[in-house]
Every structure is written in C-alpha cells, then in structure tokens.
C-alpha positions as CSV (number, residue, x, y, z in Angstrom):
1,M,262.3,53.9,191.0
2,I,259.9,51.1,190.4
3,R,256.7,52.0,192.1
4,K,253.9,49.5,190.8
5,C,253.3,46.0,191.0
6,L,250.7,44.2,189.1
7,F,249.0,40.9,190.6
8,P,247.3,38.8,188.0
9,V,244.4,37.0,190.1
10,G,242.0,36.2,187.7
11,G,242.5,32.5,187.7
12,Y,239.9,29.7,188.7
13,G,242.0,27.9,191.1
14,T,240.4,24.7,189.8
15,R,243.1,22.4,191.9
16,F,241.5,23.6,195.0
17,L,237.7,23.0,194.1
18,P,235.3,22.7,195.6
19,A,237.0,25.4,198.2
20,T,237.3,27.8,195.4
21,K,234.0,27.7,194.0
22,A,233.0,30.8,195.7
23,L,236.2,31.8,197.2
24,P,239.1,33.1,195.3
25,K,242.2,30.9,195.6
26,E,244.1,34.0,196.4
27,M,242.2,34.3,199.7
28,L,242.7,30.8,200.9
29,P,244.5,31.2,204.4
30,V,248.2,30.4,205.2
31,V,247.6,30.1,208.8
32,N,246.0,33.5,209.6
33,K,246.6,35.8,206.5
34,P,245.2,35.1,202.8
35,L,247.8,33.9,200.4
36,V,247.6,37.2,198.3
37,Q,248.3,39.2,201.4
38,Y,251.9,37.7,201.7
39,G,252.4,38.9,198.0
40,V,251.3,42.5,198.7
41,E,253.3,42.7,201.9
42,E,256.6,41.5,199.8
43,S,255.4,44.4,197.4
44,I,255.1,47.3,199.8
45,N,258.2,46.3,201.7
46,A,260.2,46.4,198.4
47,G,259.1,49.8,197.9
48,L,256.4,49.1,195.2
49,N,253.3,50.7,196.9
50,Y,251.0,51.0,193.9
51,V,249.3,47.7,193.8
52,G,247.1,46.7,190.7
53,F,245.1,43.7,190.9
54,V,244.0,42.2,187.3
55,T,241.0,40.3,188.6
56,G,238.1,38.4,186.9
57,R,234.5,37.2,188.1
58,G,233.9,36.2,191.7
59,K,237.0,38.2,192.9
60,R,235.4,40.9,194.7
61,A,236.7,39.4,198.3
62,I,240.2,40.6,197.2
63,A,239.2,44.1,196.7
64,D,237.3,43.8,200.1
65,H,240.4,42.5,201.9
66,F,242.1,45.6,201.1
67,D,239.5,48.1,202.2
68,I,237.8,49.0,205.4
69,S,235.2,46.9,207.2
70,Y,233.3,49.5,209.1
71,E,231.1,46.9,210.9
72,L,233.7,44.5,211.9
73,E,236.2,47.2,212.9
74,H,233.5,49.1,215.1
75,Q,232.7,45.8,216.9
76,I,236.3,45.0,218.1
77,S,237.4,48.5,218.6
78,G,239.2,48.8,221.7
79,S,239.0,45.0,222.3
80,S,242.2,42.4,222.6
81,K,241.1,41.3,219.1
82,E,241.7,44.6,217.5
83,K,245.5,43.6,217.2
84,Y,244.7,41.1,214.6
85,L,244.0,43.7,212.1
86,S,247.1,45.5,212.5
87,S,248.9,43.9,209.5
88,I,246.3,44.5,207.2
89,R,245.8,48.2,208.2
90,H,249.4,48.8,207.6
91,L,249.3,47.5,204.0
92,M,246.0,50.0,203.7
93,D,248.0,52.8,204.9
94,E,251.0,52.3,202.9
95,G,249.5,50.9,199.5
96,V,247.6,52.3,196.9
97,F,245.4,50.0,195.3
98,S,243.6,49.6,191.7
99,Y,241.7,46.9,190.0
100,T,240.9,46.1,186.5
101,R,239.2,42.8,185.1
102,Q,240.5,40.5,182.6
103,K,237.5,39.4,180.5
104,E,238.8,36.1,179.3
105,M,241.3,33.8,180.7
106,K,244.0,33.6,178.0
107,G,247.1,33.2,179.6
108,L,249.6,35.1,181.9
109,G,250.8,37.2,179.1
110,H,247.2,38.2,178.3
111,A,246.7,39.1,182.0
112,I,249.7,41.1,182.1
113,L,248.5,43.1,178.9
114,A,245.0,43.8,180.8
115,G,246.9,45.5,183.5
116,E,248.5,47.8,181.0
117,T,245.9,50.6,181.9
118,L,247.0,50.4,185.7
119,V,250.7,50.5,185.0
120,G,251.3,53.1,181.9
121,N,254.8,53.7,180.5
122,E,257.1,52.8,183.3
123,P,258.9,49.6,184.8
124,F,256.8,47.5,187.2
125,G,256.9,44.3,189.3
126,V,254.8,41.3,188.9
127,V,253.8,39.0,191.5
128,L,252.1,35.6,191.2
129,A,250.7,35.2,194.8
130,D,250.5,31.3,194.0
131,D,254.3,31.4,194.7
132,L,255.0,32.3,198.4
133,C,258.5,33.4,199.0
134,V,260.2,33.8,202.3
135,T,263.6,35.1,203.2
136,E,265.6,35.0,206.5
137,P,264.9,37.7,209.0
138,G,266.7,40.6,208.1
139,E,267.3,39.7,204.3
140,D,265.8,41.4,201.4
141,N,262.6,39.8,200.1
142,V,262.9,38.6,196.5
143,L,261.2,41.2,195.1
144,A,263.5,43.9,196.7
145,Q,266.4,41.8,195.5
146,M,265.1,41.9,192.0
147,V,264.8,45.9,192.3
148,K,268.4,45.9,193.2
149,V,269.3,43.7,190.2
150,H,267.0,46.1,188.0
151,K,268.8,49.2,188.8
152,Q,272.3,47.6,187.8
153,F,270.9,46.4,184.4
154,R,267.9,48.5,183.7
155,C,266.0,45.5,181.8
156,S,263.3,43.2,182.4
157,I,264.4,40.7,185.3
158,V,262.6,37.3,186.0
159,A,263.4,35.1,189.0
160,V,264.7,31.7,188.7
161,M,265.6,28.8,190.7
162,E,267.1,25.6,190.5
163,V,264.6,22.8,189.8
164,P,265.4,18.6,190.0
165,E,265.4,17.3,186.3
166,D,262.1,15.3,186.9
167,E,260.2,18.8,188.1
168,I,261.9,21.0,185.4
169,H,259.2,20.1,182.6
170,K,256.6,21.9,184.8
171,Y,258.1,25.3,184.4
172,G,259.2,28.0,182.2
173,V,263.0,27.3,181.7
174,I,265.7,29.6,180.7
175,A,268.9,29.2,178.8
176,G,271.6,31.8,179.6
177,E,275.0,33.2,180.0
178,E,276.1,33.7,183.6
179,M,277.3,37.2,184.0
180,K,278.0,37.1,187.7
181,D,277.0,34.6,190.6
182,G,273.5,34.2,190.2
183,V,272.9,36.6,187.4
184,Y,272.4,35.3,183.9
185,R,271.8,37.1,180.6
186,V,268.7,35.2,178.9
187,T,269.3,33.6,175.4
188,D,266.3,31.4,175.3
189,M,263.0,30.6,177.3
190,V,260.8,27.8,176.7
191,E,257.3,27.2,178.5
192,K,257.0,24.0,179.9
193,P,259.3,22.0,177.5
194,E,259.0,18.5,176.7
195,K,261.2,16.0,179.2
196,G,264.3,15.6,177.9
197,T,264.3,18.9,175.8
198,E,264.7,21.3,178.9
199,P,267.5,24.1,178.1
200,S,268.7,24.2,181.8
201,N,267.5,23.4,185.3
202,L,266.9,27.0,186.0
203,A,263.0,27.3,186.3
204,V,261.1,30.5,186.3
205,I,259.0,31.5,189.3
206,G,256.3,33.9,189.8
207,R,258.5,37.1,190.4
208,Y,259.2,39.7,187.4
209,I,260.5,43.1,187.0
210,L,259.2,44.0,183.6
211,T,259.9,47.1,181.1
212,P,257.0,48.8,179.6
213,D,257.9,47.9,176.1
214,I,256.8,44.4,177.1
215,F,253.3,45.2,176.2
216,D,253.8,45.9,172.7
217,I,255.6,42.5,172.6
218,I,252.6,41.1,174.0
219,K,250.4,42.3,171.6
220,D,252.7,40.8,168.8
221,T,253.0,37.6,170.7
222,P,250.6,34.7,168.8
223,P,249.0,32.1,171.3
224,G,251.5,29.5,172.2
225,K,251.4,26.5,174.7
226,N,247.5,25.4,175.5
227,N,246.7,28.1,173.0
228,E,247.3,30.8,175.5
229,I,249.5,34.2,175.4
230,Q,252.6,33.1,177.1
231,L,254.5,35.9,178.9
232,T,257.3,33.3,178.3
233,D,257.3,33.8,174.7
234,A,257.1,37.7,175.1
235,L,260.3,37.5,177.1
236,K,262.0,35.3,174.9
237,T,261.4,37.9,171.8
238,Q,262.4,40.7,174.2
239,A,265.7,38.8,175.3
240,Q,266.6,38.2,171.5
241,D,265.9,41.7,170.6
242,G,267.1,43.5,173.6
243,V,268.1,42.2,177.0
244,V,266.5,40.2,179.9
245,M,268.2,39.0,182.8
246,A,267.5,36.1,184.9
247,Y,268.5,36.2,188.8
248,R,268.7,33.2,190.9
249,F,267.2,34.6,194.0
250,K,267.7,34.1,197.7
251,G,264.9,32.4,199.8
252,K,262.5,29.7,199.8
253,R,259.8,29.3,197.5
254,F,256.4,27.4,198.0
255,D,254.0,26.3,195.2
256,C,250.5,27.3,196.7
257,G,248.9,26.8,193.3
258,S,249.2,22.9,194.3
259,V,247.6,21.2,197.5
260,A,251.1,19.8,198.6
261,G,252.9,23.2,198.2
262,F,249.9,25.1,200.0
263,V,250.4,22.6,203.1
264,E,253.9,22.9,203.1
265,A,253.7,26.7,203.0
266,T,251.0,26.7,205.7
267,N,253.1,24.3,208.1
268,Y,256.6,26.4,207.3
269,V,254.7,29.7,208.1
270,Y,253.0,28.1,211.5
271,E,256.3,27.0,212.5
272,N,258.6,29.8,211.5
273,I,256.8,33.1,211.1
274,Y,253.5,33.0,212.7
275,K,253.1,34.7,216.0
276,D,249.8,34.7,218.0
277,D,250.5,38.1,219.9
C-alpha cells in the first residue's frame, strides 16, 4: 500500500509576480480554495494520507492552512459561514502533515531528495500542485489511477498526456513501448528537448509514483538542464537499469504554473465544480 505523498512547494512562483512576492503561489485561490488544497484532496482521496511538503523560505502560509485557526474558527462557530471550512477540516482530520525545507532551489530532483526524510524506504506519490487535475464525477482521480497501475507493475510510474507538436518542447518527454492501452514501458526520457528532437508526443505531467531507490539514483545524478538536478534524468537511469512505466491518465490537466492555465482552471472549476452551498 502506498501511504505517503510528497509536495515540492519550494519554488518562487516568479511568473505570478508581484502576487507571489509575499504569498506562496500554491496558496493562490482557484475560486474558493488554494491551488495546493486541490492536490492534497487528490492525495488523500487516493489513500495517500501522509502528506509531506518540501518547502522553502516564505512558505509558512501552507502549514498554517492545514492547521487550526483558533480565532477564526471561534468567531464563526455556529454561524452560517462555518460550512465554508468543511473541506479543509476534512483534510485535517484525514491527513497527517509534515514539512521539511529545501535550502536551495536546485531542480525537482533535488526537491524530491530533500523529502527523503519524510518518506523513508517505501514507495510514495509526488504531486506538483501547479498541475491541477480533474476527472469526471465517479471516476478515480489521477493519483488513484496511478496507484492501481503501480499495484500491477510494482515500479515507478509517471503520468503522461499527448501534447501538440508545437508545445511538446516545454515538457519532459518519454519514449516507450506500449504494453497495453495507455501504459508504456519507458525506454528514454528527455527534459524539454530541442524542437524537432522529441522522442514522442507523450509529455510527463506533475504526478508520479516513485520507488524508494530513486533517492540513491538522484544522489548520483549530475546537474542537467539549466544546471539543475532533474528528476527526468534520474528516472531515465531507473528505466535503463530497471523498469519505469508511463501511464496516459484519464482526466483533464490544467497548467496553473502559467497565468493563462491558471485562469482556464479557475473558469473550469467555477463552471463545473464550485458549489456555493
């Protein structure tokens, strides 16, 4: 059973300046909930109740959000406004939250390695909160879909989606052999390839199930693209030395790391998910 999920949330959110100068980008609201809460809901609903945050300076609002606010809760206790806290109270009841700091921003691989102390020697999920994923009512969320794939193959799993040719260079991209519909054995991975050199149109998005040997692989992974320690490079090594599977998930994904994607996600949530009850 996979119990733990890491959230790398140490990034600066520079594309949203000046809004993110004093506010973590993960706390920007998508309608009435901060972006990171959607990811935590996905994790806990998938059965990954131990939630670990790899944070950085200026990120204390995230820990405060997943904690009791005595003064606020006392002021609205018994009023009609108390219902607005029901979703976060549910997460606080169901989840166990822990935090560690990434002292320097050296890439996603470095952030995952910083979270080793929160995970230990067991498989774990990774959610990048910038990627807001939604599925149809009654369908498994993306992380829950990936947990099922992991139970079958017992290896690291990366979520992928088909991306148009003029966009694929912005992503980590896999090459692989399709084992069954939507499931691929990864043979190669490239982080943000040069235009025209992409091995496929299957881009990796911010959902992973990783086996704990990834930590030692990351430690031996030299800096790559942008002189950062890339998780993509470590996964490529893991795929070549063992097995990594890619899963083409069912659902919609919004790139909330961009302003346009954030607005698109906000509109979608307001029109299709939000309920003012």
